N, C-alpha and C positions, 0 to 999 in steps of 0.2 A: 787590733784590741777596740772594744767599745765598752765605755763606760756610761751607764745610764745614771741620771740623776747626779750629776757631776759636781753641783755645788761650785765651789771655788776651783775645782780641776785637779786637785791634789793627787788622786789616784791615776788619772789620765797622765799627768805630767811625770808621776814617778814611773808609769809604765814606759814612757818614751826615754826616760833618762837610764832605764834599765834594759833597753835593748828591743823594745817593740818598734818595729819599722815604721808602722803608721798607727796612729789612734784617732779614733772619733768619739767625742762625748757628747752627751746630750743633756739638757735640763729643762724643765718645765716652765722656769722662771727666767724672764729676760734680765732680771738683776743678777742672777747666778751665770748666766751666760756671759754677761759683760764682764763679771768678775774673774771667771774662768779665762776669757780671751786676754784679759790684762796680765794673768799670771802666766799663761802660755808665752805671751810677748815678752814678759820679763825674762823668761829662760830660754829666749830665742828658739823656741819649737814652732813657729808657725808653719814651716815647710813640712812638718811630721804630725801635728794635732790640729784637728779640726773640731770646733764646737759648734753644735746646732741646738736651736731651740726646738724641743720636741717633748711630748708627752709619751714617754716610753719609745715606741718605734713609730708613732704617728707621721713624723716628717722624713723618715726614711723610706723611700719606696719598697716595695717587695722586690724589685730588681736592682736594689742598691748596688753600686759598682764594686763593693767590696762584701766579702764574706769573712767573719772574724774567727779567728783561733780562740779568743778569750773574750767572753761578755761578763762584765762585772757590774753588780748593782747592790749598794747599800740602802736598800730600799725603805720608803716612808714607815715609821714605826710609832710614832706619837698619835694618841687618841686626842682629838678635839671634839668636845660635845656641842656640836652645832650642825645643822643640816649642810649637806655638801654644796648646795646652791649658795650659801652665805660664806663660804671659805675664801680667803684672800690668797692671792698669788703665794705668798709666803707660806701660809698655812698648808696649802696643796703640796708644798715640797717635802712637808714632815708628815703628812696624814694622807692615807689612802683609803677614803671612804668606801666600804663595801668590798675592799681589797680590788678595786676595778683595774688599778695599774698592775698588780701582781698578776690578776688573771690574764690580762692582755699580753703580758711579758711571757707567760708560760705557754701561752696559746700560739703566738707568733715567733718565738725565739729560734725554732729551728731553721727557719728560712735565712737566717742572718749568720747562722754557724757554719764553719767549714765542715761539709760532710766528713764523717768518721772520725775527725780529731778535734772538732771545736768544743770547747767546754764553757760552761756558764758557772758563775760562782755568786753567791748572794750572801750577804752580810744582814745580820737583824740582832737588835738589843732586847732581851727579854726582861731587862731592868727598867726600860723606859716604856715599854709598850703596854697596851691594853691587853690582858691575858683573856682573849675570847676563846 
């Protein structure tokens, strides 16, 4: 299992506690990575859950040692009215200017999924998002 944008690691930990053999989770924010690692350690899952600082797949090489049966992303859904170059690290966690992260994910996801059986699931809030 791979969770993109893990935040505190909730879904990654839930996956491991419910039978995922191995879980990798990523987040663009170092604060989120640290928080997720603390939660992974608190649940004694360090041998099965790895957290990596990454913007979508950027820190996962294309020949990553794992292919995933499941990739999950509750992607950024809040609109912030300022240029992308002025966003803070925290703001980048909840806002994807010009949908760059989503485009990158959809373009590259296939190489990280197990062929013929890997699945991707995305969550999105229509109540908090800018309706473009």
